[in-house]
BABAKOL-999889 format. One record per residue: x, y, z of N, C-alpha, C in turn; residue in one letter. Coordinates in pm, whole numbers, plus 50000, padded with zeros to 5 digits. Atoms other than C-alpha are relative to their C-alpha. Example, Ala and Ser with C-alpha at 12.3 -4.5 7.8 and 13.67 -1.06 7.14 Angstrom:
<nodes>
500894988150000512304955050780500905012050000A499184988149994513674989450714499235010950073S
</nodes>
This chain:
<nodes>
498595001350045321752529236464500655019949974M499894983049971322852565436565501555002549949S498904996649992326132583536483501424992350120P499515001149913327292574836783500244983250021N499595016750020327102533836729500254994949888S499765007450115327572527736414501805000649954S498495001849994331572513236349499735013949869P499304995550125331022533635986500025015350068G499334986049978331282567036189500725000850057R498754998349916333982556836432501194999849888A499125002550132335762546636129500635006649890A499214984750114338392575235969499994993649894R499915002350113338072572735677502205001249923S498595001549972341772556835618500475005049824P500004992850160342782579035275501585001950032R498904992650002346022591335412501164988750052Q498585007749992349792573335446500675005750082R499144988449930352262582035730501554992849934T499025003250035355942576435668500534986150002E499495016050004356422542435769499644990849874S500345002250158354712535235407500985003549904E498944996550058357692551335264501344993450054S498425010849961360512532135457500145004050134G499534994449886360332555635773498884994250072K500085006349920358982543836085498415009450066R501314995549964355132557936179500474999550171S499845002849856354852566236550498754994350070R501515007349962351672545636569500474986049980H499255014650090353482513336383500694997450138A499335011349964354402486436594501204992149968P498825004650042357532468836561499584987050010T500455016349986356082433736472500694990949871H499585009650131357492402436298499344998149939I501195006550101355412395235986499624985449951N499835012749987354422359835929500424999549793N499665006650156354752342535548498825011949892S501254995150100351492364335417500465018049988L499744984350009353112396335535499275011050094G501414996949905350852401235821500734996350162F499415002449865352212407636169499304990550094P501125010849924350082380436310500614984449970L499515021449971350242340236394501665002949942L498835000649963353752347336490500404998150121T499785002449885355552338336784500365010150122T500024989249892355582373036953499045000350079E501334998449878353392378737242499405015049985H500864985950007351452406937101498645001050038T501304997149970347962420637142499044989049892P500855006750078346582404636827500534986249984Q499835014550021348632370336850498734989650116N500695004949853346882366937225498494999449950V501285001050044343382375237069499784992449924A500325012950110344042351636756499374983950033L499635016249940345182322537016498474998850050N501134999449898342112330737268498364995349891A500885000450076339662335436957499834980949951F500005014050062340562299536808499644989950091G500255010349918340202282237143498805004750043L501614996250013336552300237156499264993849923G500505005650089335872286436844499604987850021V499915016450001336602249836927498875000150110L501015002949908334462252337240498375001649926A501545000750086331302266937029499634988849894G499925007250080331882245636778499144988050055L500785012449911331302214137015498625004350058G501594998849955328292227237194499265002449889I500954999150092326702236236882499794985449893A500535009150077327332205936692499234984350118L501045009949894326122180637019498705004450003R501184994949967323382205137032498784997949834W500345005450136322712195736640499894983249971T499175013949960323802159936769500674994049845E499005001650087326452156036487501554997750098C499155000449934328682149336781499934993550118M500145006249897329552129137074499795004550109S499914994149850328932138337445501164998450050L498735001249966332292130237491500855004449914A499424995950062333602145837229500165016050003T500434986549968331782174037283500925006650167T499374999949855333092173137650501365002949981A498845005950004336182164637562500875021549937Y499994984650041336762202537361499875007450058C500144990949901335112220537576500895003350129V499534998749881336822212937911501685001549907L498294996150041340392214537704499885016349916A499924986750034339372247037548500095011750142S500514994449869338012261637895501595000950087V498875004349935341222246538015501265011649968G498954992650059343582262137810500145016950029L500124986650004342182298237807499625004050147I500454993549860341812302138211501824996950060L499105000949912345422287738258500595015949915E499484986650057346402319838015499545009850049Y500644985049923343872345938211500894997650107I499475006049838345172330138547501225007349994T498684997049982348662337138441500035012249963R499944983150008348112369438308499875011350119A500064993349898346652383638588500714997550124M498864999249888349342372938841501265001849960L499164999450095351872381438557500644990950009K499495010450008353112352638534500164994049833Q499905005450109352712344138170501345003549919E498955001950045355372332237948499925002649855Q500494994050137354262348137603499264987949955G500845009050015352192324437418499844992050052L500145016349935353162294037571499624999550128K500764995349869350902308037865498894992149943S501395009250021348382290337681499984984449984F500185019149976349752254637740500115001250117V500095002549896348682243238034501784993550062I498415004049992351632241638240501165008749965G499044989550047353552265938011500954990249925G499195005850088355262236437836499154985149956K500675006750096354202216137587499834985950013H499845009849953355462185737716499134990050132R500425002049919353262187337987498434997249930D501404998950043350302186637753499764986349869N499635008550084351682156037548498804990749928L501255012249993348842131137598498475007549958F501064991550047346332161037576499485002249811L500444994450154346812165037181499974985949961Y499795008850035347362125737164498944994150013L501485002849921343712119837336499004992849871G500945002250135341472125937008500614989149916P499525009150112343832107136780499544984250061I500465015149961343152074137004498594999349995E501554995149986339492084737072499664994149854Y500285004550116339572082936664500274989649956A499395012850101341542053536613498794989950038L500995010549959339192032636844498834999349995R501414993550040336012050536733499764989149833W500395008450144336812033036338500274985850050M500065020149981337971997936503498874994050084L500995007749912335511993836754498785009650034L501174985549930332872021536726498734995950116P501225001749909330271999336943500614998850147T499514997949865332652006537265501015010849969I499284989550011333792040337157500265007250125S499984994749908332802054537451498904992350117H500825008349868331122045437807499735013950025L500714987249915328712075937926499875003350120T499824996849881328822068738267501565001049995A498624999749931332782067138284500575016549972V499864990850101332792098638033499275013650103S501154991249911330192115638278501165003150149S499305001249877332542108838585501695009049938V499214993750022335372122238434499945014349941G500704983750043333552156438321499915003550123V500254995849909332912159338671501155005250074I498664998449897336262155238834501205011149870L499154988050062337972177538536499135014850062A500364986849988335442206638580500555000650188I499725001449818336642197138998501395002950012A498824999349981340052199038923500605014149958A500094991750078339972228138695499885015350073Q499734989649876338712250638979500325000550104N498855002049860340832237339258501305009849911V498834991750047343602251239007499755012149996R500534983549993342292285638919500305006250143T500454990849892341542293239259501444998450104F498675004949938344902276739385501345010549959S499084986950069346622301939132499565012150034L499884985849941344992332739236500235000250181I499645001949828345552323739607501495000150010G498954995849967348992324539534500215010649968L499774988149988348832358739416499655009950113G499884992549792347892371239785500564992350036S499025003549864350062347139949501184991649887S499065003850112353242341339670500714984350072P499005008849884354972319739994499154987050006Q500865008049952352032295540026500284987749966D499745016650051353652262739955498694989849951R501395009550016349992242740025499495006549838S500994994750113348332263239756501034997349853A498985000750072351502261239553499984980249919L499635012250005351752220939598498204997049903R501035005150031347682218639553499845005649835I500274993150162347572239939196500714989349926A499665008950050350012213839073499234986750041R500845011450030348262184139140498465001049970L500474997850084345802199039042499674994849835A499385001550150346872200038699500124987549957L499715012650024347592163138757499114994049948R500865005450007344392156838825498995003749905G500504993850137342952175338514500144992149864W499385008950093345352157138306499644987749986Q500545012650015344182125538397498584999249996I501375001250031340502133238392499275005149888S499874998350130340672145738056500214985849899I499995012450085341302112637919498764991150048Q501065011749991338712094438113498695004149916I501234996050086336172116937902499954991149889V499805007350130337142101337636500034986249986L499945010249942337512069237804501384992349910C499185005150074341282065437634501344994150104N499085009949867342992037237851501465002949962P498644997850040346152042937666500705011250036L500134985449964346492083737687499664994950164C499854999049798345512073838076501055000150009L498985002849958348162048838126501445008750017A498424996150026351182070337978499815015350106G499744984649930349652105338161500394992950131Q499985000849862349652087938487501514993250016C498725001850013353312071338391500755010650012M498814993150042355142096738226499225016849973F500434986350014353062128838270500665009650097G499234990149932354402160038424498845010050027T500804987749986352982190938547500825012350115A498984990049978355452221738594499205009250105S500764994449943354912238538874499695018549969S500264987450073353692274838844500725014150091P499594996049928355272303338958499855011150118G500694997749895354942326839232500225015149990R499764986250023354112365539132498725005750076S500864994049974351902393539278499235002949901Q500894996550103349052405139068499605013850059P499994988749994348012439539002498474999650097E500864995749928345102453439217498344997249946S500975001450025341622440039144499115008349962G501294988750015338822461838983498874995449941L501305003750099336662439538765499034995050097G501445005149960333112422938865500544993150111P499595010949925334922393639034501445006750127L498804999449970337802416639218500854994149995G499075001250062340012407838972500635008649902L499434992550148342072426338710499714996149839P500025008450128339942412238460498525006749967I501174997349982336632423838290500155020750039F499874986949944337992461838393499995011649933D499964989750078337992480738080501604996249992G498514995050066341972481538066500554988949911H499385010550083343912467037798501014996550003H498995010249926345782437937919499524989349932T500215014450062346142400137773499064999350081P500945008849946343882387738015498725008249953Q501214996450029341142410137908499984996649844N500155002150147342082405937544499684985249972I500405017650053341712368737568498534995050064A501305005549966338632368837771498865006249863A501084992150108336962391537504499674990649898H500145008250115338432371537222499584986350002A500505015249986337292338037352498915003050016Y501115001549966334052345237455499305006149816L500604997550168333592362937056500304983949934L499305012450043335522329436959498734984550014G501095014049984332512304937121499115004849928C501344996050091329632326136975500354999149839L500474995250168331132329436590499924979950008H499815011849993332042290236673498194991350004G500925003949991328592283036796498615004949846L501094995350114326682305036498500434991749845G498915003350131329192289136206499164984750016V500765013650011327882251436355498724997349994A501555000150047324082262636362500365002349805L500274993150109324562277336044500224988049861G499875011550116325662244835855499414986750046F500905014449972324152217536047498765001950038C501514998849985320792230536170499135004549898S500974996850075317582235836024499235007249989T501034990049943315562255536219500925011750015D499374991850001318162282736289501485003449948F498284996950097321062284336013499945013749936R499954984650050320222321735889500325004750147G499344990449890320192331436272501594995550071L498525000549966323752311936307500895006149932G498904986550109325322332436007500165010850058F499754981949988324202364636147501054995450158F499265000849891325452355736490501614992449997V498665003550076328932338036347500275015649972G500034990850081329002368736117500445012250104S499774989149917328572393636408501084996550098L498735001449901331322375636652501585004449905A499094997350115333792374736339499915012650011L499484985850017333072414936264500645005350108F499444990449935334042427336597501394994150047H498794997049994337292408036650501064998649897V499334995150063338622413836343499995012249986L499884987149946338092448436411501525004150090E499074996949941340232445036670501514993649951Y498985004150092342632422736474500935011049952L499414993250071343282445636221500395014150039C499664989549939343622477736442501164995450078T498315001949922346522459036685500954994349869A498595005750061348522445436423500295016849900M499364989350046349292481336292499995015650111Y500374991549896348292501236620500854999950100R499345004949857350882499836931498895007950081S500474991749854348492526137121498224991549964D500645010250010345642498237057498724999650146V500654998249907342522498737297499194986750029K501265010150014339452475637425499245006349950M501124991750077337482498737245500414998349851S500294999650110338512486236940499594989749940A500765008750058336782456336968498495002249970F501315001450058333952473736909498854999350079L500645006849903331892459137174498985010150050L500884986849980330412488437339500255012949903N500244994550092329412505037044498995011449997N501314993149979326572525937145498644994150005G501235010349983323122515637263499365001349828R500975004150087321642521236919500794989849923E499305013750039323902496136759499954990150058Y500715009949988323202472037003498444992350031Q501215003549996319612474137037499914999149814M500395003850139319792472636624500414981349981A499815012349996321762441436633498894990650084M501225008649944319442424936913498295000049942A500985001650055316422434436709500104989849895A499235013450084317842409936458499504990050041G500345009749942317662386136701498174994750009V501594999149988314072394636797499164997149907V500795000850138312942396036460499834985549988E500145015450080313842360536355499344993750124Y500705012249913312682343236699498365002949950F501754994250057309012363336600499734991949923V500365012350135308872345836270499834986050031W499195013549916310462312336448498494995450012Y501015000949933307052314436641498995002449938F501564994950069304552330736429500114993049897V499795006050105305432318136097501384998149965Y498285007350008308332292736085500275001449856P499425001150144308192291535726501055010749940P499384987050004309912326435731501204999649995M498445005850000313202308635827500324995149944N499355010350055313572285835592501205007149917A498964991450064316972294135423499624990749844F500534998650162316382297835038501285005349945R498964998750136318692302034723500895016150058W499304984150019318982339534797500515003250147W499154997349845319922337135149501384994449992N498805008350023323142314735034500645011949927W499024986350054323972351534809499755009350057I499504990549891323232370835132500724995250065A498845004249930325712354035283501285000049939L498644995150107328322355534983500405011650040I499794984649978327592393134999500765002650168G499424999349834328072393135391501665000950039M498475004349935331562374635376500575011549889V499844991150064332502395735102500305017450017A499954984949957331742429835260500854997650122A498925002949900333742417435571501354995849923Q498904997850104336512410435314500425016549976Y500084987950060335782444335190500805008450131L499454989249917336452462335515501204997350102R498835007549969339332437835678501255009949923S499104992050116341162450935355500325014349978A500314989050007340402483835377500775004150137A499264993749871341772487735745501394993249970M498755001149996344682466335665500715009049901I499484996650082345492483935375500665016350016T499654989249941345462515735592500785003250094A499135008049887347642500135845499955010050123G499714996549914348762521636113499305012550020S500544990450061346502554535972498354998650054N501745004649965343172535636041499705000650171F500124996549853341772548236354498545000550049T501624996550007338112544036509499855015350071H500904985049924337892578936600500705010049877L500024995250117337602608536312500745008450033I499074987049980340782634736326499195011949958A500404984650012340242670436361501025005949893A499144995750056343322678436223501044990149916E499165005050136345482670635893501734995950097K498625002949971349442653436056500815004949867D498594996050117352242671935826500164987449922P499305010550086353432635935751498614988849879S501315007050065349872621835595500115003849853H499764995750159349672617735221498984991149972T501125002350053346752611135029500454986549880L499795016250094346452572234898499004995449910V500765001850106344972565434578499914985049903T499365012550056346352530634503499114990350097T500645014249921344822495934607498464997749961G501445001149970341552489734727499565015149941I500944989750021340902529434714500065004949884Y500034996250162341662534334357498294997849930A501125004050070338182518634324498635003150112T500934992149898336202526534663500575010650123F499854991049911336132559134789499965000750162R499635002349860335322550135118499454981650005H500275015149984335752511735155499344994350131P500365002449937335172508935501498425003950060S500904999449993331972525135506498974991549938Y500575010150128331082508735190499474987350058T500015014249960331872476935341498784994550135A501075005149913329702481135653498664999049965F501284999650037326562492935500499474984549918Y500315014350099326552459035244499934987550139Y500065013849889327392436335585499195004350029W501025001349913324852448935813498614999949917A501475005550053322102446735548500094985349966V500255018049980322872410935466500284990650081C500245006449870323352399435811498454997150002T501474996350021319442408535793499374989349917Q500115008050064319372391835487499624989850010L499245011250008321212364635553498424984950103T501205004149895318562357135854498355002149953A501184994050091315902367235630498235009150131N500644990349879314412394335871499645015749900N500004987450016312762420135657499655010650053P500504994949970311482441935854501915012150034F498704995849993315472446136009500765005549913C499235000750111316752444835673499475014249928S500824986750047314332478335533500595010750127L499854986749913315402494135852501695003849998A498984997750002319012488435860500455005349845F499754994950116319282501135474499835010449995S500384988749982317492530435525500745009550102L499194994149920319242542635849501155000349981A498634997750051322662535035746499985005149875L499944989750127321822552335418500395017450015Y500154989749983320982583335586501185002350115K499184998049948323632580235822501215001649923F498734995750107326592578935556500155009149913F500504992750071325182597435372500685019850070R499514987949891325662627435647501385001750026D498484997149969329012615235762500974998549829R498905000150100330362611635414500215014849951I499484986750035329632648235314500745006150116I499214994549904330972656335636501175003949993Y498385004849994334392640335605500185001549851E499174991650102334762650935255500345013450000E499724989349969334712683835373501415000750057R498874997449912337162678735587501374995649949T499245006950121339152660735321500545010549908L499494992050090339112685135106500965013850039I499324991049911340492711135356501234995549995E498655005450009343292687535389500804998149842F499345005050117344302677035042499575008449889F500214991050105342612705834825499644995749870G499895004250147342732700034441500244986049978D499525016849990344232665834520498684993150001E500605004549994341332652434692498885001049884Y501494995150137338402668434444500624992449850E499655006450138340582650234126499404983350043R500275016849915340522617034360498554995849993Y501315000849977336552621534398499454997249885I500685002550154335992620434014500704988849918R499085013450045338262588233989499364987350085T500345010949927336602567634243498795006250085A501494994749918332862561334401500264991950129K500455006149815331612553934723499104986850000V500085016050046329652523234565498744997750124W500945003049924326692532234847498405003649908I500974996550078323032536334646499785018050034P500534984649987322572575934593500695005250093Y498954991649921325662587334777501295002749909I498654994050141328192604834539500725012850100E
</nodes>
């Protein structure tokens, strides 16, 4: 975990605040509407953070469904429904975003209108009621399997038809096929749950609005489409957040429902949550946010370190399975991991538009020193949080070697980084920062 790979290195110590926190607008602060909690999140605005959060939630739905089926806590039909609905909604948004057709956050809705998906929302309700009243015939496996096949086929036809409309906007045949495929998908997904009432209602009253006709931008991604091409676009935000959501949902479900992979599940779930929160906390306050804010491409050393944690877990699983048993101290490590994640996110939110994953070499004239809030106690909260978060992930997974390696490597790295950074901050703020050092601690052992 070298300086080029650890988020600790990239995270600028958010000591400074701009004029926006004193009533003036920062040059980096986007103008977003805040929710009831005071965060520019969970609003109706089509912002990067709201796109990421919606996509992440859909991914969690799919991940939970797959893991709960694996642990036999969910029926096959319910799992298939969750996954198909999740994939359908995210593909609808990504496809429309690539074609420049997105209608804000409403593009996460199949067809772009909630009335087109009324029976999609009613499906699980009918299934639950039938399961409570008639549990012996709650679903038919053969019928559900047919529904899954039909839904997958319809989803593929719609996606490729929409992509085809991008290159041939006037193709009426592709337009008609895309609309029919959507109707087929809506009907098939009710067959998956064997819902006779929703199926009849979908056939009689369901609608499917026609897609627009737009020209997509040139594709540079691996599939020749403008996705996974490294650009900060809505489709890339949604795709990355969705995949992280799948990983998080899978990990959380394994952590709570599996006995053999509980520690690994919590580790993987925490890792996915860490990366999506890095993006969300950055995008909420910086209009110049980039895809790099996900910190997925955070250096070879960081990737190898996290991969080593997974490898060690499986080594113990095959060599000495009792090592993977989840005991009381693992729960304490899990609580520490959650607390450390909270501390890091709180540090980023407190810093607002001043937090960046790159260290500034020069002081902006508008910056002032912040010594209140979380910074009154923690001098380097983002560094301290990552140190304990990383170590606790390995303790949660019962990885003794990685726990030791992480603690030693991160100690050396943060010690050198903090010494370098504090010299810079003393140059920026002089005696003011030296007085601050005497009142706030780093809270990493043997680093002062």
